[in-house]
PyMOL CGO cylinders between C-alpha atoms (Angstrom):
from pymol import cmd
from pymol.cgo import CYLINDER

trace = [
    CYLINDER, 0.10, 0.15, -0.15, 0.95, 3.28, -1.07, 0.3, 1, 1, 1, 1, 1, 1,
    CYLINDER, 0.95, 3.28, -1.07, 1.52, 6.10, 1.10, 0.3, 1, 1, 1, 1, 1, 1,
    CYLINDER, 1.52, 6.10, 1.10, 1.28, 9.67, 1.04, 0.3, 1, 1, 1, 1, 1, 1,
    CYLINDER, 1.28, 9.67, 1.04, 1.65, 12.33, 4.10, 0.3, 1, 1, 1, 1, 1, 1,
    CYLINDER, 1.65, 12.33, 4.10, -0.36, 15.15, 2.49, 0.3, 1, 1, 1, 1, 1, 1,
    CYLINDER, -0.36, 15.15, 2.49, 1.20, 17.35, 5.29, 0.3, 1, 1, 1, 1, 1, 1,
    CYLINDER, 1.20, 17.35, 5.29, 4.44, 18.03, 6.21, 0.3, 1, 1, 1, 1, 1, 1,
    CYLINDER, 4.44, 18.03, 6.21, 6.14, 21.12, 7.18, 0.3, 1, 1, 1, 1, 1, 1,
    CYLINDER, 6.14, 21.12, 7.18, 10.13, 21.32, 5.98, 0.3, 1, 1, 1, 1, 1, 1,
    CYLINDER, 10.13, 21.32, 5.98, 13.10, 23.33, 7.27, 0.3, 1, 1, 1, 1, 1, 1,
    CYLINDER, 13.10, 23.33, 7.27, 14.00, 25.21, 10.86, 0.3, 1, 1, 1, 1, 1, 1,
    CYLINDER, 14.00, 25.21, 10.86, 10.78, 26.94, 12.91, 0.3, 1, 1, 1, 1, 1, 1,
    CYLINDER, 10.78, 26.94, 12.91, 10.38, 29.19, 14.89, 0.3, 1, 1, 1, 1, 1, 1,
    CYLINDER, 10.38, 29.19, 14.89, 9.16, 27.69, 17.66, 0.3, 1, 1, 1, 1, 1, 1,
    CYLINDER, 9.16, 27.69, 17.66, 9.26, 24.16, 17.17, 0.3, 1, 1, 1, 1, 1, 1,
    CYLINDER, 9.26, 24.16, 17.17, 11.76, 22.11, 16.75, 0.3, 1, 1, 1, 1, 1, 1,
    CYLINDER, 11.76, 22.11, 16.75, 12.54, 21.44, 12.69, 0.3, 1, 1, 1, 1, 1, 1,
    CYLINDER, 12.54, 21.44, 12.69, 13.69, 18.73, 9.72, 0.3, 1, 1, 1, 1, 1, 1,
    CYLINDER, 13.69, 18.73, 9.72, 16.12, 20.57, 8.85, 0.3, 1, 1, 1, 1, 1, 1,
    CYLINDER, 16.12, 20.57, 8.85, 16.90, 19.11, 4.76, 0.3, 1, 1, 1, 1, 1, 1,
    CYLINDER, 16.90, 19.11, 4.76, 14.81, 16.55, 2.41, 0.3, 1, 1, 1, 1, 1, 1,
    CYLINDER, 14.81, 16.55, 2.41, 17.70, 13.94, 3.57, 0.3, 1, 1, 1, 1, 1, 1,
    CYLINDER, 17.70, 13.94, 3.57, 16.62, 14.53, 7.46, 0.3, 1, 1, 1, 1, 1, 1,
    CYLINDER, 16.62, 14.53, 7.46, 12.86, 14.19, 5.81, 0.3, 1, 1, 1, 1, 1, 1,
    CYLINDER, 12.86, 14.19, 5.81, 13.41, 11.26, 4.00, 0.3, 1, 1, 1, 1, 1, 1,
    CYLINDER, 13.41, 11.26, 4.00, 14.81, 9.27, 6.52, 0.3, 1, 1, 1, 1, 1, 1,
    CYLINDER, 14.81, 9.27, 6.52, 12.02, 9.91, 8.98, 0.3, 1, 1, 1, 1, 1, 1,
    CYLINDER, 12.02, 9.91, 8.98, 9.54, 9.37, 5.78, 0.3, 1, 1, 1, 1, 1, 1,
    CYLINDER, 9.54, 9.37, 5.78, 11.75, 5.97, 5.81, 0.3, 1, 1, 1, 1, 1, 1,
    CYLINDER, 11.75, 5.97, 5.81, 11.69, 4.86, 8.98, 0.3, 1, 1, 1, 1, 1, 1,
    CYLINDER, 11.69, 4.86, 8.98, 7.55, 5.43, 9.32, 0.3, 1, 1, 1, 1, 1, 1,
    CYLINDER, 7.55, 5.43, 9.32, 7.15, 3.39, 5.98, 0.3, 1, 1, 1, 1, 1, 1,
    CYLINDER, 7.15, 3.39, 5.98, 6.22, 5.95, 4.29, 0.3, 1, 1, 1, 1, 1, 1,
    CYLINDER, 6.22, 5.95, 4.29, 6.42, 6.44, 0.81, 0.3, 1, 1, 1, 1, 1, 1,
    CYLINDER, 6.42, 6.44, 0.81, 6.39, 10.02, -0.53, 0.3, 1, 1, 1, 1, 1, 1,
    CYLINDER, 6.39, 10.02, -0.53, 5.18, 13.38, 1.76, 0.3, 1, 1, 1, 1, 1, 1,
    CYLINDER, 5.18, 13.38, 1.76, 3.36, 17.17, 0.48, 0.3, 1, 1, 1, 1, 1, 1,
    CYLINDER, 3.36, 17.17, 0.48, 5.76, 19.62, 1.73, 0.3, 1, 1, 1, 1, 1, 1,
    CYLINDER, 5.76, 19.62, 1.73, 5.34, 23.34, 3.35, 0.3, 1, 1, 1, 1, 1, 1,
    CYLINDER, 5.34, 23.34, 3.35, 8.79, 24.35, 3.14, 0.3, 1, 1, 1, 1, 1, 1,
    CYLINDER, 8.79, 24.35, 3.14, 9.12, 26.80, 6.62, 0.3, 1, 1, 1, 1, 1, 1,
    CYLINDER, 9.12, 26.80, 6.62, 10.80, 29.92, 4.94, 0.3, 1, 1, 1, 1, 1, 1,
    CYLINDER, 10.80, 29.92, 4.94, 7.96, 29.84, 2.72, 0.3, 1, 1, 1, 1, 1, 1,
    CYLINDER, 7.96, 29.84, 2.72, 5.99, 29.46, 5.74, 0.3, 1, 1, 1, 1, 1, 1,
    CYLINDER, 5.99, 29.46, 5.74, 7.58, 32.20, 7.93, 0.3, 1, 1, 1, 1, 1, 1,
    CYLINDER, 7.58, 32.20, 7.93, 9.57, 33.51, 6.04, 0.3, 1, 1, 1, 1, 1, 1,
    CYLINDER, 9.57, 33.51, 6.04, 9.66, 37.20, 3.72, 0.3, 1, 1, 1, 1, 1, 1,
    CYLINDER, 9.66, 37.20, 3.72, 8.31, 36.28, 0.60, 0.3, 1, 1, 1, 1, 1, 1,
    CYLINDER, 8.31, 36.28, 0.60, 9.99, 40.00, -0.47, 0.3, 1, 1, 1, 1, 1, 1,
    CYLINDER, 9.99, 40.00, -0.47, 13.95, 37.44, -0.61, 0.3, 1, 1, 1, 1, 1, 1,
    CYLINDER, 13.95, 37.44, -0.61, 13.10, 36.25, -3.50, 0.3, 1, 1, 1, 1, 1, 1,
    CYLINDER, 13.10, 36.25, -3.50, 17.07, 35.16, -4.28, 0.3, 1, 1, 1, 1, 1, 1,
    CYLINDER, 17.07, 35.16, -4.28, 16.88, 33.62, -0.82, 0.3, 1, 1, 1, 1, 1, 1,
    CYLINDER, 16.88, 33.62, -0.82, 13.96, 31.89, -1.81, 0.3, 1, 1, 1, 1, 1, 1,
    CYLINDER, 13.96, 31.89, -1.81, 14.69, 30.62, -5.27, 0.3, 1, 1, 1, 1, 1, 1,
    CYLINDER, 14.69, 30.62, -5.27, 17.93, 29.27, -3.45, 0.3, 1, 1, 1, 1, 1, 1,
    CYLINDER, 17.93, 29.27, -3.45, 16.22, 26.82, -0.56, 0.3, 1, 1, 1, 1, 1, 1,
    CYLINDER, 16.22, 26.82, -0.56, 13.20, 25.94, -3.02, 0.3, 1, 1, 1, 1, 1, 1,
    CYLINDER, 13.20, 25.94, -3.02, 16.11, 23.93, -5.17, 0.3, 1, 1, 1, 1, 1, 1,
    CYLINDER, 16.11, 23.93, -5.17, 16.63, 21.28, -2.41, 0.3, 1, 1, 1, 1, 1, 1,
    CYLINDER, 16.63, 21.28, -2.41, 12.32, 20.16, -3.78, 0.3, 1, 1, 1, 1, 1, 1,
    CYLINDER, 12.32, 20.16, -3.78, 13.66, 18.87, -7.89, 0.3, 1, 1, 1, 1, 1, 1,
    CYLINDER, 13.66, 18.87, -7.89, 16.04, 16.22, -6.01, 0.3, 1, 1, 1, 1, 1, 1,
    CYLINDER, 16.04, 16.22, -6.01, 13.96, 13.51, -5.39, 0.3, 1, 1, 1, 1, 1, 1,
    CYLINDER, 13.96, 13.51, -5.39, 10.59, 12.71, -6.63, 0.3, 1, 1, 1, 1, 1, 1,
    CYLINDER, 10.59, 12.71, -6.63, 9.18, 12.09, -3.37, 0.3, 1, 1, 1, 1, 1, 1,
    CYLINDER, 9.18, 12.09, -3.37, 8.26, 14.88, -2.29, 0.3, 1, 1, 1, 1, 1, 1,
    CYLINDER, 8.26, 14.88, -2.29, 5.64, 17.84, -3.13, 0.3, 1, 1, 1, 1, 1, 1,
    CYLINDER, 5.64, 17.84, -3.13, 5.96, 20.91, -2.98, 0.3, 1, 1, 1, 1, 1, 1,
    CYLINDER, 5.96, 20.91, -2.98, 3.17, 23.08, -1.55, 0.3, 1, 1, 1, 1, 1, 1,
    CYLINDER, 3.17, 23.08, -1.55, 3.10, 26.35, -2.33, 0.3, 1, 1, 1, 1, 1, 1,
    CYLINDER, 3.10, 26.35, -2.33, 2.00, 29.90, 0.19, 0.3, 1, 1, 1, 1, 1, 1,
    CYLINDER, 2.00, 29.90, 0.19, -0.06, 31.67, -1.52, 0.3, 1, 1, 1, 1, 1, 1,
    CYLINDER, -0.06, 31.67, -1.52, -0.80, 35.75, 0.52, 0.3, 1, 1, 1, 1, 1, 1,
    CYLINDER, -0.80, 35.75, 0.52, -3.73, 37.34, -1.35, 0.3, 1, 1, 1, 1, 1, 1,
    CYLINDER, -3.73, 37.34, -1.35, -3.02, 40.22, -2.16, 0.3, 1, 1, 1, 1, 1, 1,
    CYLINDER, -3.02, 40.22, -2.16, 0.94, 40.63, -1.54, 0.3, 1, 1, 1, 1, 1, 1,
    CYLINDER, 0.94, 40.63, -1.54, 2.92, 41.91, -4.36, 0.3, 1, 1, 1, 1, 1, 1,
    CYLINDER, 2.92, 41.91, -4.36, 5.28, 39.67, -3.86, 0.3, 1, 1, 1, 1, 1, 1,
    CYLINDER, 5.28, 39.67, -3.86, 2.73, 36.26, -3.73, 0.3, 1, 1, 1, 1, 1, 1,
    CYLINDER, 2.73, 36.26, -3.73, 1.33, 35.74, -7.04, 0.3, 1, 1, 1, 1, 1, 1,
    CYLINDER, 1.33, 35.74, -7.04, -1.17, 33.65, -7.29, 0.3, 1, 1, 1, 1, 1, 1,
    CYLINDER, -1.17, 33.65, -7.29, 0.68, 29.90, -8.19, 0.3, 1, 1, 1, 1, 1, 1,
    CYLINDER, 0.68, 29.90, -8.19, -1.94, 28.68, -10.79, 0.3, 1, 1, 1, 1, 1, 1,
    CYLINDER, -1.94, 28.68, -10.79, 1.11, 25.51, -11.11, 0.3, 1, 1, 1, 1, 1, 1,
    CYLINDER, 1.11, 25.51, -11.11, 0.97, 24.39, -8.09, 0.3, 1, 1, 1, 1, 1, 1,
    CYLINDER, 0.97, 24.39, -8.09, -0.23, 21.11, -6.80, 0.3, 1, 1, 1, 1, 1, 1,
    CYLINDER, -0.23, 21.11, -6.80, -1.69, 22.64, -3.72, 0.3, 1, 1, 1, 1, 1, 1,
    CYLINDER, -1.69, 22.64, -3.72, -1.82, 25.72, -2.09, 0.3, 1, 1, 1, 1, 1, 1,
    CYLINDER, -1.82, 25.72, -2.09, -1.61, 26.44, 1.84, 0.3, 1, 1, 1, 1, 1, 1,
    CYLINDER, -1.61, 26.44, 1.84, -3.17, 29.62, 3.31, 0.3, 1, 1, 1, 1, 1, 1,
    CYLINDER, -3.17, 29.62, 3.31, -1.92, 30.76, 6.71, 0.3, 1, 1, 1, 1, 1, 1,
    CYLINDER, -1.92, 30.76, 6.71, -4.95, 34.41, 6.73, 0.3, 1, 1, 1, 1, 1, 1,
    CYLINDER, -4.95, 34.41, 6.73, -4.06, 34.46, 11.04, 0.3, 1, 1, 1, 1, 1, 1,
    CYLINDER, -4.06, 34.46, 11.04, -0.69, 33.81, 10.28, 0.3, 1, 1, 1, 1, 1, 1,
    CYLINDER, -0.69, 33.81, 10.28, -0.23, 35.96, 7.67, 0.3, 1, 1, 1, 1, 1, 1,
    CYLINDER, -0.23, 35.96, 7.67, -2.64, 38.90, 8.49, 0.3, 1, 1, 1, 1, 1, 1,
    CYLINDER, -2.64, 38.90, 8.49, -5.61, 38.76, 5.44, 0.3, 1, 1, 1, 1, 1, 1,
    CYLINDER, -5.61, 38.76, 5.44, -9.24, 38.13, 5.15, 0.3, 1, 1, 1, 1, 1, 1,
    CYLINDER, -9.24, 38.13, 5.15, -10.11, 34.64, 4.17, 0.3, 1, 1, 1, 1, 1, 1,
    CYLINDER, -10.11, 34.64, 4.17, -13.93, 36.47, 3.42, 0.3, 1, 1, 1, 1, 1, 1,
    CYLINDER, -13.93, 36.47, 3.42, -11.68, 39.07, 1.86, 0.3, 1, 1, 1, 1, 1, 1,
    CYLINDER, -11.68, 39.07, 1.86, -11.90, 41.73, -1.72, 0.3, 1, 1, 1, 1, 1, 1,
    CYLINDER, -11.90, 41.73, -1.72, -8.50, 39.99, -2.30, 0.3, 1, 1, 1, 1, 1, 1,
    CYLINDER, -8.50, 39.99, -2.30, -8.57, 36.81, -1.02, 0.3, 1, 1, 1, 1, 1, 1,
    CYLINDER, -8.57, 36.81, -1.02, -11.88, 36.56, -3.30, 0.3, 1, 1, 1, 1, 1, 1,
    CYLINDER, -11.88, 36.56, -3.30, -9.80, 37.33, -5.93, 0.3, 1, 1, 1, 1, 1, 1,
    CYLINDER, -9.80, 37.33, -5.93, -7.61, 34.61, -5.53, 0.3, 1, 1, 1, 1, 1, 1,
    CYLINDER, -7.61, 34.61, -5.53, -9.50, 31.35, -4.85, 0.3, 1, 1, 1, 1, 1, 1,
    CYLINDER, -9.50, 31.35, -4.85, -11.72, 32.48, -7.95, 0.3, 1, 1, 1, 1, 1, 1,
    CYLINDER, -11.72, 32.48, -7.95, -8.92, 31.58, -9.63, 0.3, 1, 1, 1, 1, 1, 1,
    CYLINDER, -8.92, 31.58, -9.63, -7.55, 29.27, -8.26, 0.3, 1, 1, 1, 1, 1, 1,
    CYLINDER, -7.55, 29.27, -8.26, -10.84, 27.41, -8.24, 0.3, 1, 1, 1, 1, 1, 1,
    CYLINDER, -10.84, 27.41, -8.24, -10.59, 27.61, -11.87, 0.3, 1, 1, 1, 1, 1, 1,
    CYLINDER, -10.59, 27.61, -11.87, -7.67, 26.22, -12.47, 0.3, 1, 1, 1, 1, 1, 1,
    CYLINDER, -7.67, 26.22, -12.47, -8.97, 23.14, -10.65, 0.3, 1, 1, 1, 1, 1, 1,
    CYLINDER, -8.97, 23.14, -10.65, -5.98, 23.61, -7.84, 0.3, 1, 1, 1, 1, 1, 1,
    CYLINDER, -5.98, 23.61, -7.84, -6.56, 23.03, -4.56, 0.3, 1, 1, 1, 1, 1, 1,
    CYLINDER, -6.56, 23.03, -4.56, -6.09, 25.07, -1.30, 0.3, 1, 1, 1, 1, 1, 1,
    CYLINDER, -6.09, 25.07, -1.30, -5.28, 23.63, 2.73, 0.3, 1, 1, 1, 1, 1, 1,
    CYLINDER, -5.28, 23.63, 2.73, -6.67, 25.72, 5.18, 0.3, 1, 1, 1, 1, 1, 1,
    CYLINDER, -6.67, 25.72, 5.18, -5.76, 24.79, 8.86, 0.3, 1, 1, 1, 1, 1, 1,
    CYLINDER, -5.76, 24.79, 8.86, -8.79, 24.41, 11.07, 0.3, 1, 1, 1, 1, 1, 1,
    CYLINDER, -8.79, 24.41, 11.07, -7.38, 25.36, 14.56, 0.3, 1, 1, 1, 1, 1, 1,
    CYLINDER, -7.38, 25.36, 14.56, -6.18, 28.33, 12.03, 0.3, 1, 1, 1, 1, 1, 1,
    CYLINDER, -6.18, 28.33, 12.03, -9.09, 30.29, 10.88, 0.3, 1, 1, 1, 1, 1, 1,
    CYLINDER, -9.09, 30.29, 10.88, -12.25, 27.52, 12.66, 0.3, 1, 1, 1, 1, 1, 1,
    CYLINDER, -12.25, 27.52, 12.66, -14.72, 25.37, 10.60, 0.3, 1, 1, 1, 1, 1, 1,
    CYLINDER, -14.72, 25.37, 10.60, -16.90, 28.32, 10.39, 0.3, 1, 1, 1, 1, 1, 1,
    CYLINDER, -16.90, 28.32, 10.39, -14.26, 30.55, 7.88, 0.3, 1, 1, 1, 1, 1, 1,
    CYLINDER, -14.26, 30.55, 7.88, -14.03, 26.97, 6.22, 0.3, 1, 1, 1, 1, 1, 1,
    CYLINDER, -14.03, 26.97, 6.22, -18.08, 26.20, 5.52, 0.3, 1, 1, 1, 1, 1, 1,
    CYLINDER, -18.08, 26.20, 5.52, -18.24, 30.08, 4.36, 0.3, 1, 1, 1, 1, 1, 1,
    CYLINDER, -18.24, 30.08, 4.36, -15.37, 29.48, 2.12, 0.3, 1, 1, 1, 1, 1, 1,
    CYLINDER, -15.37, 29.48, 2.12, -16.97, 26.86, 0.50, 0.3, 1, 1, 1, 1, 1, 1,
    CYLINDER, -16.97, 26.86, 0.50, -20.30, 28.36, 0.14, 0.3, 1, 1, 1, 1, 1, 1,
    CYLINDER, -20.30, 28.36, 0.14, -18.53, 31.32, -1.71, 0.3, 1, 1, 1, 1, 1, 1,
    CYLINDER, -18.53, 31.32, -1.71, -16.74, 29.61, -3.19, 0.3, 1, 1, 1, 1, 1, 1,
    CYLINDER, -16.74, 29.61, -3.19, -18.43, 26.40, -4.21, 0.3, 1, 1, 1, 1, 1, 1,
    CYLINDER, -18.43, 26.40, -4.21, -16.14, 25.00, -7.04, 0.3, 1, 1, 1, 1, 1, 1,
    CYLINDER, -16.14, 25.00, -7.04, -12.99, 25.96, -4.71, 0.3, 1, 1, 1, 1, 1, 1,
    CYLINDER, -12.99, 25.96, -4.71, -10.97, 22.13, -3.46, 0.3, 1, 1, 1, 1, 1, 1,
    CYLINDER, -10.97, 22.13, -3.46, -10.26, 22.17, -0.16, 0.3, 1, 1, 1, 1, 1, 1,
    CYLINDER, -10.26, 22.17, -0.16, -8.23, 20.31, 2.60, 0.3, 1, 1, 1, 1, 1, 1,
    CYLINDER, -8.23, 20.31, 2.60, -8.64, 20.98, 5.59, 0.3, 1, 1, 1, 1, 1, 1,
    CYLINDER, -8.64, 20.98, 5.59, -5.96, 20.41, 7.87, 0.3, 1, 1, 1, 1, 1, 1,
    CYLINDER, -5.96, 20.41, 7.87, -6.06, 19.50, 11.94, 0.3, 1, 1, 1, 1, 1, 1,
    CYLINDER, -6.06, 19.50, 11.94, -9.64, 18.34, 12.39, 0.3, 1, 1, 1, 1, 1, 1,
    CYLINDER, -9.64, 18.34, 12.39, -10.55, 18.07, 15.73, 0.3, 1, 1, 1, 1, 1, 1,
    CYLINDER, -10.55, 18.07, 15.73, -12.01, 14.58, 16.68, 0.3, 1, 1, 1, 1, 1, 1,
    CYLINDER, -12.01, 14.58, 16.68, -14.51, 16.50, 19.25, 0.3, 1, 1, 1, 1, 1, 1,
    CYLINDER, -14.51, 16.50, 19.25, -16.06, 18.73, 16.28, 0.3, 1, 1, 1, 1, 1, 1,
    CYLINDER, -16.06, 18.73, 16.28, -16.97, 14.97, 13.89, 0.3, 1, 1, 1, 1, 1, 1,
    CYLINDER, -16.97, 14.97, 13.89, -20.51, 15.79, 13.50, 0.3, 1, 1, 1, 1, 1, 1,
    CYLINDER, -20.51, 15.79, 13.50, -19.01, 19.57, 12.16, 0.3, 1, 1, 1, 1, 1, 1,
    CYLINDER, -19.01, 19.57, 12.16, -16.64, 18.17, 10.07, 0.3, 1, 1, 1, 1, 1, 1,
    CYLINDER, -16.64, 18.17, 10.07, -19.06, 15.72, 8.05, 0.3, 1, 1, 1, 1, 1, 1,
    CYLINDER, -19.06, 15.72, 8.05, -21.48, 17.86, 7.90, 0.3, 1, 1, 1, 1, 1, 1,
    CYLINDER, -21.48, 17.86, 7.90, -18.28, 20.45, 5.94, 0.3, 1, 1, 1, 1, 1, 1,
    CYLINDER, -18.28, 20.45, 5.94, -17.44, 17.54, 3.63, 0.3, 1, 1, 1, 1, 1, 1,
    CYLINDER, -17.44, 17.54, 3.63, -18.60, 17.35, 0.33, 0.3, 1, 1, 1, 1, 1, 1,
    CYLINDER, -18.60, 17.35, 0.33, -17.28, 17.24, -3.44, 0.3, 1, 1, 1, 1, 1, 1,
    CYLINDER, -17.28, 17.24, -3.44, -15.45, 20.08, -3.15, 0.3, 1, 1, 1, 1, 1, 1,
    CYLINDER, -15.45, 20.08, -3.15, -14.55, 19.18, 1.15, 0.3, 1, 1, 1, 1, 1, 1,
    CYLINDER, -14.55, 19.18, 1.15, -11.27, 17.46, 2.14, 0.3, 1, 1, 1, 1, 1, 1,
    CYLINDER, -11.27, 17.46, 2.14, -10.01, 16.60, 5.75, 0.3, 1, 1, 1, 1, 1, 1,
    CYLINDER, -10.01, 16.60, 5.75, -6.96, 15.30, 6.56, 0.3, 1, 1, 1, 1, 1, 1,
    CYLINDER, -6.96, 15.30, 6.56, -6.71, 12.67, 8.77, 0.3, 1, 1, 1, 1, 1, 1,
    CYLINDER, -6.71, 12.67, 8.77, -3.38, 12.89, 11.73, 0.3, 1, 1, 1, 1, 1, 1,
    CYLINDER, -3.38, 12.89, 11.73, -5.63, 14.41, 14.34, 0.3, 1, 1, 1, 1, 1, 1,
    CYLINDER, -5.63, 14.41, 14.34, -8.98, 12.18, 14.15, 0.3, 1, 1, 1, 1, 1, 1,
    CYLINDER, -8.98, 12.18, 14.15, -6.86, 10.25, 16.77, 0.3, 1, 1, 1, 1, 1, 1,
    CYLINDER, -6.86, 10.25, 16.77, -10.01, 9.05, 18.35, 0.3, 1, 1, 1, 1, 1, 1,
    CYLINDER, -10.01, 9.05, 18.35, -10.85, 5.49, 18.83, 0.3, 1, 1, 1, 1, 1, 1,
    CYLINDER, -10.85, 5.49, 18.83, -13.09, 4.48, 15.58, 0.3, 1, 1, 1, 1, 1, 1,
    CYLINDER, -13.09, 4.48, 15.58, -13.20, 8.49, 14.41, 0.3, 1, 1, 1, 1, 1, 1,
    CYLINDER, -13.20, 8.49, 14.41, -12.39, 7.61, 10.98, 0.3, 1, 1, 1, 1, 1, 1,
    CYLINDER, -12.39, 7.61, 10.98, -13.82, 4.63, 10.37, 0.3, 1, 1, 1, 1, 1, 1,
    CYLINDER, -13.82, 4.63, 10.37, -17.25, 6.71, 11.72, 0.3, 1, 1, 1, 1, 1, 1,
    CYLINDER, -17.25, 6.71, 11.72, -16.44, 9.37, 9.21, 0.3, 1, 1, 1, 1, 1, 1,
    CYLINDER, -16.44, 9.37, 9.21, -15.52, 7.10, 6.43, 0.3, 1, 1, 1, 1, 1, 1,
    CYLINDER, -15.52, 7.10, 6.43, -18.93, 5.41, 6.90, 0.3, 1, 1, 1, 1, 1, 1,
    CYLINDER, -18.93, 5.41, 6.90, -21.08, 9.20, 7.27, 0.3, 1, 1, 1, 1, 1, 1,
    CYLINDER, -21.08, 9.20, 7.27, -19.48, 11.01, 4.85, 0.3, 1, 1, 1, 1, 1, 1,
    CYLINDER, -19.48, 11.01, 4.85, -17.39, 9.09, 2.59, 0.3, 1, 1, 1, 1, 1, 1,
    CYLINDER, -17.39, 9.09, 2.59, -14.30, 7.18, 2.83, 0.3, 1, 1, 1, 1, 1, 1,
    CYLINDER, -14.30, 7.18, 2.83, -13.50, 8.92, -0.40, 0.3, 1, 1, 1, 1, 1, 1,
    CYLINDER, -13.50, 8.92, -0.40, -12.92, 12.01, 1.97, 0.3, 1, 1, 1, 1, 1, 1,
    CYLINDER, -12.92, 12.01, 1.97, -9.87, 11.50, 3.99, 0.3, 1, 1, 1, 1, 1, 1,
    CYLINDER, -9.87, 11.50, 3.99, -7.00, 12.07, 3.18, 0.3, 1, 1, 1, 1, 1, 1,
    CYLINDER, -7.00, 12.07, 3.18, -4.13, 10.83, 5.47, 0.3, 1, 1, 1, 1, 1, 1,
    CYLINDER, -4.13, 10.83, 5.47, -1.19, 13.50, 6.74, 0.3, 1, 1, 1, 1, 1, 1,
    CYLINDER, -1.19, 13.50, 6.74, 0.95, 14.23, 9.76, 0.3, 1, 1, 1, 1, 1, 1,
    CYLINDER, 0.95, 14.23, 9.76, 1.49, 17.81, 10.60, 0.3, 1, 1, 1, 1, 1, 1,
    CYLINDER, 1.49, 17.81, 10.60, 4.38, 16.88, 11.52, 0.3, 1, 1, 1, 1, 1, 1,
    CYLINDER, 4.38, 16.88, 11.52, 7.21, 18.17, 13.33, 0.3, 1, 1, 1, 1, 1, 1,
    CYLINDER, 7.21, 18.17, 13.33, 4.28, 20.00, 14.85, 0.3, 1, 1, 1, 1, 1, 1,
    CYLINDER, 4.28, 20.00, 14.85, 1.75, 16.73, 15.46, 0.3, 1, 1, 1, 1, 1, 1,
    CYLINDER, 1.75, 16.73, 15.46, 3.44, 12.91, 15.96, 0.3, 1, 1, 1, 1, 1, 1,
    CYLINDER, 3.44, 12.91, 15.96, 3.54, 11.62, 12.68, 0.3, 1, 1, 1, 1, 1, 1,
    CYLINDER, 3.54, 11.62, 12.68, 4.45, 7.86, 14.48, 0.3, 1, 1, 1, 1, 1, 1,
    CYLINDER, 4.45, 7.86, 14.48, 1.31, 8.25, 15.88, 0.3, 1, 1, 1, 1, 1, 1,
    CYLINDER, 1.31, 8.25, 15.88, -0.80, 9.06, 12.74, 0.3, 1, 1, 1, 1, 1, 1,
    CYLINDER, -0.80, 9.06, 12.74, 0.90, 6.31, 11.38, 0.3, 1, 1, 1, 1, 1, 1,
    CYLINDER, 0.90, 6.31, 11.38, -0.36, 4.23, 13.59, 0.3, 1, 1, 1, 1, 1, 1,
    CYLINDER, -0.36, 4.23, 13.59, -3.26, 5.10, 13.27, 0.3, 1, 1, 1, 1, 1, 1,
    CYLINDER, -3.26, 5.10, 13.27, -3.69, 4.36, 9.56, 0.3, 1, 1, 1, 1, 1, 1,
    CYLINDER, -3.69, 4.36, 9.56, -2.16, 1.17, 10.25, 0.3, 1, 1, 1, 1, 1, 1,
    CYLINDER, -2.16, 1.17, 10.25, -4.89, -0.35, 12.80, 0.3, 1, 1, 1, 1, 1, 1,
    CYLINDER, -4.89, -0.35, 12.80, -8.12, 0.89, 10.69, 0.3, 1, 1, 1, 1, 1, 1,
    CYLINDER, -8.12, 0.89, 10.69, -10.98, -1.44, 10.96, 0.3, 1, 1, 1, 1, 1, 1,
    CYLINDER, -10.98, -1.44, 10.96, -11.99, -0.48, 7.09, 0.3, 1, 1, 1, 1, 1, 1,
    CYLINDER, -11.99, -0.48, 7.09, -11.80, -2.76, 4.30, 0.3, 1, 1, 1, 1, 1, 1,
    CYLINDER, -11.80, -2.76, 4.30, -8.18, -2.48, 2.14, 0.3, 1, 1, 1, 1, 1, 1,
    CYLINDER, -8.18, -2.48, 2.14, -9.83, -0.54, -1.18, 0.3, 1, 1, 1, 1, 1, 1,
    CYLINDER, -9.83, -0.54, -1.18, -10.63, 1.83, 1.43, 0.3, 1, 1, 1, 1, 1, 1,
    CYLINDER, -10.63, 1.83, 1.43, -7.60, 2.57, 3.42, 0.3, 1, 1, 1, 1, 1, 1,
    CYLINDER, -7.60, 2.57, 3.42, -5.62, 2.72, 0.18, 0.3, 1, 1, 1, 1, 1, 1,
    CYLINDER, -5.62, 2.72, 0.18, -8.09, 5.37, -0.49, 0.3, 1, 1, 1, 1, 1, 1,
    CYLINDER, -8.09, 5.37, -0.49, -7.01, 6.88, 2.61, 0.3, 1, 1, 1, 1, 1, 1,
    CYLINDER, -7.01, 6.88, 2.61, -3.76, 6.08, 2.34, 0.3, 1, 1, 1, 1, 1, 1,
    CYLINDER, -3.76, 6.08, 2.34, -2.76, 8.23, -0.80, 0.3, 1, 1, 1, 1, 1, 1,
    CYLINDER, -2.76, 8.23, -0.80, -5.80, 7.37, -3.41, 0.3, 1, 1, 1, 1, 1, 1,
    CYLINDER, -5.80, 7.37, -3.41, -7.58, 10.87, -2.27, 0.3, 1, 1, 1, 1, 1, 1,
    CYLINDER, -7.58, 10.87, -2.27, -4.12, 12.78, -2.80, 0.3, 1, 1, 1, 1, 1, 1,
    CYLINDER, -4.12, 12.78, -2.80, -4.38, 11.94, -6.54, 0.3, 1, 1, 1, 1, 1, 1,
    CYLINDER, -4.38, 11.94, -6.54, -7.94, 12.77, -6.47, 0.3, 1, 1, 1, 1, 1, 1,
    CYLINDER, -7.94, 12.77, -6.47, -7.61, 16.08, -4.17, 0.3, 1, 1, 1, 1, 1, 1,
    CYLINDER, -7.61, 16.08, -4.17, -4.93, 17.75, -6.56, 0.3, 1, 1, 1, 1, 1, 1,
    CYLINDER, -4.93, 17.75, -6.56, -6.51, 16.42, -10.27, 0.3, 1, 1, 1, 1, 1, 1,
    CYLINDER, -6.51, 16.42, -10.27, -6.10, 19.41, -12.19, 0.3, 1, 1, 1, 1, 1, 1,
    CYLINDER, -6.10, 19.41, -12.19, -9.09, 17.37, -14.35, 0.3, 1, 1, 1, 1, 1, 1,
]
cmd.load_cgo(trace, "trace")
């Protein structure tokens, strides 16, 4: 069974221990039995987009392996953060980057991303499930991956899921939580992700291994649903 971690951060973090290099990350993936990962660079997420030369130099390591897929970071309305229409997935961080996800700048970016079938990811602990639900209503064609959903919000998560909304599995750690969500909202809505190194990758990986679901459903969660999420057609 192929496994893709859809929520990883590479690089040094301002408030936690990070994974400094792609080689270090690949070593972690090997230890956990994870084949590939979709990776946000910490310098994209926490750095200054005006530093173009440093930006290009630091993104070069992603080209050295096909096991790591770089997730773009976009700040709507920022003159040095163009809409990354060619990216497989675009991370938005409204609180960290201080923009209104429902404002006119975000509206323009999200409309363009939806038109090009480019998916976005949003952290539920940052923006809240209510704001994400508003985005779903405002941009019904926009594909959204909800990161870090809480297992205490399972009913809200189930109501949020739909044809254009996927959910990351890493924080759904309560016994039977993923199985209940799969039965209630469909197995094709769940994407494996760990949130590492901010969250425990080993725990997320163990939860995936222990799922009481048919093998074809486990394969969808492990990697198949990611392929559907990032498909541009």
